[in-house]
FIMAR-383153 format. One record per residue: residue in one letter; z, x, y of N, C-alpha, C in turn. Coordinates in steps of 0.001 Angstrom, whole numbers, plus 500000, padded with zeros to 6 digits. Each point is the difference from the previous one (the first is absolute). Example, Ala and Ser with C-alpha at 12.3 -4.5 7.8 and 13.67 -1.06 7.14 Angstrom:
A507800513190494310500000499110501190500000500900501200/S499280499650501050500060500820501190500730499230501090/
This chain:
M500000500828498812500000499172501188500000500877501258/T500729501100499971500050500896501157498632500620500259/T499334500432498928498665500580500145499055498995500639/E500049498770499537499129498958500549500351499708501458/A501276500000500326500412499752501381499521501121500915/F500063501248499539499491501125500788498507499831500245/R499283499609498953498559499798500123499714498857500980/E500728498908499862499808498818500845500288500314501470/H501036500774500247500384500368501368499146501139500529/K499206500600499109499149501129500363500839501171500530/V501084500277499286500849501135500349499212501267499735/G499942500885500986499215501210499875500665501092499168/N501280499872499790500711501012499233499696499864498517/R499990501132499315499779499982498554501257499513499314/L499814499176499031501111499474499219499929500594498608/H501077500623499571500092500549498651501034499176499255/V499638499533498828500877499129499221500284500658498662/V501269500006499611500396500477498683500693498858499274/S500115500137498686500448498866499191501507499888499807/D500749501069500257501444499933499784500710501071500820/G501327499981499940500800500925500792499855501454499606/V499838500257498711499803501382499540498704500552500573/E498941499211499935498704500423500560500082500154501515/A500766499142500659500158500101501459500571501364500378/L501045500407499299500606501296500308499083501156499626/R499259499877498915499042501045499629498916500116501080/F499522498855500512499004499995501064500566500677501252/L501193499580500413500601500535501220500294501488499901/R500353500440498813500312501423499795498779500820499578/R498856499331499899498725500640499637500097500721498670/E500502499299499008500157500580498664498872499558499078/G499614500887499083499014499667498976498680499562500592/E499537498847499567498706499479500458499970499696501497/Y501156499994500651500079499715501436500103501271500839/A499662501128499437500126501280500699499253500016501338/D498908499262500101499215499973501236500257498747500845/A501046499260499675500292498761500736500377500315501441/P499589499147500923500389500211501395501461499598500212/T500612500558501016501342499568500379499848498702500792/P500644498943499548499834498730500728500715500016501346/H499483499203500919500641499835501298501051498897499950/L499908499159498965500885498854499854500049499630498524/I501186499664499512500150499545498625500377498525500027/L499200499174499339500349498596499770500579499947498602/L501246499598499885500710500113498738500518498657499521/D499610499632498792500530498799499354501266500401499255/L501027499200500072501242500311499288499866499767498502/N499105499115499610499890499585498602498913500765499254/L500108501310499997499037500837499293500469500248498575/P499061500093499054500393500352498631500356501486499891/R500629500350498903500408501360499622501064500590500911/K499808499992501287501000500461500969499870499048501175/D501060499227500250499842498964501024499962500588501412/G499597499158500941499805500439501373501246500540500666/R501168499512499586501252500497500573500188501476499641/E499696500327498743500101501394499554498957500871500692/V498798499469500146498930500741500681500410500261501448/L500501498975500675500432500141501390501077501072500125/E500970499967499115501078500988500046499461501420499806/E499093500167499048499445501339499768499142500464501170/V499218499095500577499159500361501149500871500447501161/K501016499243500303500826500304501168500935501185499769/N500191500406498743500800501194499704499146501249499805/D498700499854500140499077501121499840499588500473501391/E500344501226500333499740500524501345498530499889500409/A499092500197499068498568499943500312499511498563500195/L500626499045499329499542498610500051500774499137500987/S501213500373500312500876499132500799499460499596501374/P499161500815500655499470499547501294498981498856499902/I499452499748498824498991498945499851500694498646500113/P499557499162500929500617498678500120499757499176498731/V501027499265499599499907499141498825500264498558500429/V499021499148499752500157498573500222500152499353498633/V501161499419499764500207499256498767499296498665500189/L499026499744499158499188498786500062500125499341498634/T500867498997499909500381499490498691500259498501500042/T500072499404498832500272498566499916501489499695500130/S500853500989499828501448499775500031500484499719501416/E500753498918500122500653499699501270501512500110499845/A500444500623498912501421500147499726500651500919501026/E501089499555500559500715500779501015500398501373499466/E500387500074498738500390501290499424498827500981499964/D498778499496499750498818500873500019499700500476501409/I500162499117500960499751500366501395500991501075500440/L501290499750499753501028500972500387499808501340499304/R499744499958498706499829501261499262498791500775500503/S498907499291500280498792500673500500500273500719501313/Y500698499330500913500312500657501273501014501125499821/R500937499841499073500949501093499735499289501220499425/L498896499740499291499196501093499452498963500496501012/H500087499508501229499178500453501131498563499487499996/A499792498787499470498695499362500186499792499810501501/N498761500113500446499711499819501420499818498540500372/A499671499181499006499870498558500219500060499292498654/Y500418498751500045500074499176498790499275498708500315/V498945499713499244499180498817500245499879499201498712/A500377498738500068499830499121498842498542499543499962/K499371500176498845498597499616499825499877498488500021/P499188499470500896499744498564499939499144499679498772/V500195498823499443499224499582498837498588499607500420/D499874499400501160498710499543500514499149501200500427/F498751500063499511499146501160500264499707500172501487/D499750498929500730499721500121501436501202500561500749/Q501191499558499630501210500540500620500186501468499616/F499640500320498757500111501386499546499053500898500799/I498780499541500248499050500756500826500594500233501390/N500646498990500550500627500134501313501109501053499974/V500790500029498930501057500998499862499392501403499928/V498954500158499192499328501300499886499455500424501361/R499426499083500719499462500290501335501120500489500927/Q501139499333499961501116500392500861500545501374499620/I500109500269498706500458501326499555499018501060500472/D498703499738499796498968500952500418500052500218501508/D500048498919500756500036500121501460501216500793500463/F501144499709499419501223500663500421500003501478499641/F499727500320498733500116501388499557498789500854500354/V498876499382500308498811500784500357499805500048501510/T500315498907500686499732499923501425501220500283500866/V501142499456499629501182500046500855500875501222499738/V500293500252498747500963501044499624499347501371500015/R500759500968500442499529501385499937500632500635498768/L499171500455499089500454500594498755499833501516500041/P500798500718499210499832501456499962498661500379499392/K499451501100500452498744500480499411500302500550498627/S499094499704499061500250500475498627499327501313499746/
């Protein structure tokens, strides 16, 4: 759904998608088949990832000196207060509940893109 929303919004940034938390960390750390992966300017992270959930991925990213400057937007279906609090305690830069409606989801993606690409100044990678 995120890939389709990026396409629909015509987001100019490249979107890289991995299937689970273990692969996410391998991609971010440029391990194995991801040795030539680019350093992302923004991480969109689902909490409900298989193998290693998003909470664990977030904690490892924010505890890794090389990865910690990358902004992480938790984009997930969970609206549980405990998930929100834990994400911010783990230093997520934003927590966004995924709308079920595709048009609303496109609007959310547009707002994230506008904010993190147009408004916010990020460190150079």
